[in-house]
N, C-alpha and C positions, 0 to 999 in steps of 0.2 A: 446661653451662659454669659454672664457679664464679664467685662474685662477683669474686674477684681477677682471673680471666681476662677477665671482661667489662670491668672497669674499666681493666685494662692496655691492652686493645685500643683503648678510647676515648681514654684520656689520652695515649697515645703519639703521637697526631696533633696534640695541642693546640699545641705550640711551633712547628709548621710551617704550620698552616693557619688560625689565627685572627688575622686581620690587625689587628683592633681591639686585641687583647691584645698583639700584638708591639710596637705603638707604645709601649706602656706602659713597657717596660724599656730603651729605647734612650738615654735622657738620662743622661749622666755628670754626676757632682757637680761643680759649678763656681760660682765667684763668690758672690753674695749669695743664691743659691737653696739653699745648703747648709743642712742642719739646724742650728739654733742650738746644739744639744747635741753638735755634731760631735766625734767622738773622733779619735784619732791613727791609726786603722786605715786600711787601703787604701780607695781610692775605690770605691764600689759602683756598678756599671753596671746591674744588673737585680735585681729581687726576684721570686722565684717562691714557689709554695706546693707543697711536696712532699706527695704523697699515698701513704700506706702502708695495706695491709690491716690491720685492727685485730687479727685473730686470728693471721695468719701472719707479720705484720710485713713482708710482701713489698712492695718498692718498686713502686708502680703507675704512677708517672709524675709529671708536674708540671702545675700550673695557673698561668696568668698572670692578672693582674688583669682582671676582666671576663669570665673564662671561665665555662663551664657544666659542672658536675659532675653526671653522670647516675648515679643509684643505684637499685637495686631495693629494695623493702621488705625490711627485715631486714639490709641491708648496713651495715657499720660500717667507717669509715676514719679514720686519723689524718691530720690536716692540720697541716703545720708550715711556718712562714715560713723561707725560705732567701734569703740575700743573696749575690749573685754579684759578686765584685770585677772590676775592669777586667782586660784581657787579660794584663797583666804580673804579676798575682797569681793563683795557682791555687787556694788554699784558700778554700772557701766559708765563710760565717759564718752562725750561727743566732741572730739577735737575739731579744730578749724581745719578746713581742707579746700582744695581747688580741684576742678574737673576740666579736662581738655579732650577734644576730639582728635584722635590720631588718624583715623581713616573712615571713609564711608559717610561723609558729612551730609550727603543728600538724603540719607535715609532717616535721620533723626534730628531733632532740635534739642539743644541744651539751653534752657531758659531759667530765669530767676536764680542765678547762682548766688549763694550766700556763703562766703568763705568762713565767716564767724561761726555759722551753724554747721559748716561742713556738708552742705546739701546742694542739690541741683534738681531741676525738673527735667525729666527725659520724655520727650513727646515723639511718638512714632509717626513719621510723615508718610513715607511710602517706600516700597522697594526701589533700589536704584535702577533696576531693569526688571520690567514685568516678567521677563523670561527667566529671571534668576532671583526669585523672591526670597531665597534663603541667604542672600548675601548679608554679611555682617558689618557692623560698625564697631570699631575699637575705641574705648573710652579710657583715659588715664586719670587716676586720682592721686593727689599728693597731700599728705598731712602737713600743715604749716605751723601748727602750734607745738610747743615743747611737750614731749611725751616720754615717759619712762619705758621705752620700748626698744627692741632690737631694730637696727636700721632697716632690715628687710621688711618690717611691718609698716614703714612710713609711706608707702605708696604701692601702686600696682595698676593693673588694668582689669577691665571686664568687657565682654562683648555683648552687643545687642543685635538680635535677629528680628527684622521686621517682616511680617507676613501680611498679605492682603487677601482675605477670603471673600471680599465683596465681588459679586459677579460683574464682569465688564459688560456694559450695555451694548447692544448691537449698533454698529454705525448706520447712518442713513444709506440709502441705495447708492451704488457706485456712480460717480458723476452726478451728484445731487443737482436737481433742477433749480431754477429760480424760485419756483413755488415752495420747494422743500426748504431752501435757505431762508426765504422770507418768513415762512411759518416759524422756523427756529428763532429768528431774530425777534419776532413778535413775542414769542413765549419767553425769550431770554431777557428782553429789555422792558416790555410792557406787561408781562405776566398774563398774557391772554392769547387766544387763538386769533389769527388774522381775519379781518372782514374783507369780503371780495372787492369792494370798491377801493378801499385803501391799499390793498395789496397789489393791485394791477400795476401802478407806476413803479413800485419797488421791484417787482418781478422783471419788468422791462429793463430797468437800470442794470440789474444784475446780469441779465442775459446779454446785454450789449457791452458791458464794461468789465465783466469778470470780477476779480478780487477787488479792484479799486471801487467798483460799483457797490460791492458788499460793504466796504468800509464807509462809503458816503451814505448809504442807506442807514447803516447802524448809527452813525453820528447824528443824522437828522432825527432819527427816532429818539435818541438820548436827549436831544435839545428840545424836543416837543413838550408842550404843556402837560400832555398825558404822562410823560415820563417824569417831569419835574414835580408835578403836583398830584395828578389824579391817581397814580399808582398807589400812593401812600394812603389813599382813602379806601382802598380795598382791604379785605380781611383774609387771613390765612388761619388754618386750623393746625395746631401743633400738639404734640403729646408732652405733657409736663407732669412728672411724678406718676406716670401711668394713666393720666386722665387727659382727654382731648380739651384743648383750650383754644378759643377763637380770639384773635387779636389783630390789630392793624399791621399791615406790611411794614417791615423795616429794612434798613440797608443790608443787613446780613441775609435776609430772604432774597433780596435782589441779586446780591453777589453770588449766592449759591445757584440761583436760576441761570446766571451767565455761565458758570462752570458746567452746570448740568446740560444745558442746551447747546452750548458752543463746543465744549471739550469732551462731553460724555462723562464728567466726573460727578458722581452722585453724593459723595460724602465730603463735607468740609474738612474732616480730619485727614484727608489725603493731601491737603494743601499745606505747604510750609507756613508756619505761624507768622513769620515776618512778612511773607508775601501777602497773606490774607489780611493782616492788620494794616499793611501799607495801602492795599486797595480799598479797605473800608475808610481809611483816612481820605483818599481821593474822592470817594462817594460823599463824605461829609463836607468836602470843599467844592462840591459841584463839578468835579472833573471826571465824570463818567466816560468822557471821550478818551481819556488816557488809559482807563481800564480796558476799554474796547480795543484800543490800538495794541495793547499788550496781548490780549487773549486771541484776537483775530490773526495776529502774526505768528502764532505758535504752530508748530508742525502738527500738533494734535488736531487743530481746527482744519488745516489744509487737508490732512488725510481723511478726517471724518466727513468732509463735504466734497471730496473728490477733486481737489485742486492739484495741479501738477506741482512737483517739487522744484519750484523755480522761484525767482524773486517775486514776492507777493504782488508787486505792481503790474507784473506781466501775466500772472496766473489767471487761467480761465477754467470754468468747470469742464471736465472731460466729457 
């Protein structure tokens, strides 16, 4: 089932079964409770949050204030504020609005905010803690344009729950050997299996120098002609529109290989968008060594390849 189908099935139920949310939109604008910036438009009876799939632009349904939006890691949706007039007016309005993260910022990204359109893109990154995948993020929205509405309708919150159903790949054997680490570096940086002759000196360096040896081997690989030129002459097969397509390797393929082989991350959607784009920029500027410095220093790498939890410069395979 696609992300769009999952979301559509959930959101279709919101207007009917969430009692706390239903109470939010029932007050019509009247008396001194009106927004002090009231315009001459129709009285607004209800404010909703329209949810569209980011890629297909398919309408997935509506949220009301206080509702919970469930997303899988990698899902991206557009959330837009919609003002519903009283019964005698049929045309909905799309007021200007802003969005703000109140908690749980590590689980989602808010990107492409457009105050004029009252919209924002919500991208599900990953659960804050794999052991607590139901943790929620609270998002606040505030209508900023004049609206003939009760003050209580001019803002509110909704929650986002991010779930990750992607199986976690098994880590390498405990206390990974120089051979295992060298093979992973070859697959991560050069996109191939190691050759026996070329692997021997790398294995010796890692055995003798531990983590610092891993970093030196990785940087040497990244600076090689094979990494700078030859890798891009290879081809990969990807699925586009349900069909397999063969094309040359690009920087995104290489970055995903680094995450997959070094950190065990299989899906680019589990990486924060700003982090991913920043590292692609480093690739474009020929600074692969900086990307490697970041990834090799992460606890995920140290745990995956059996390094002790100590300063990387002193760590050695167990």
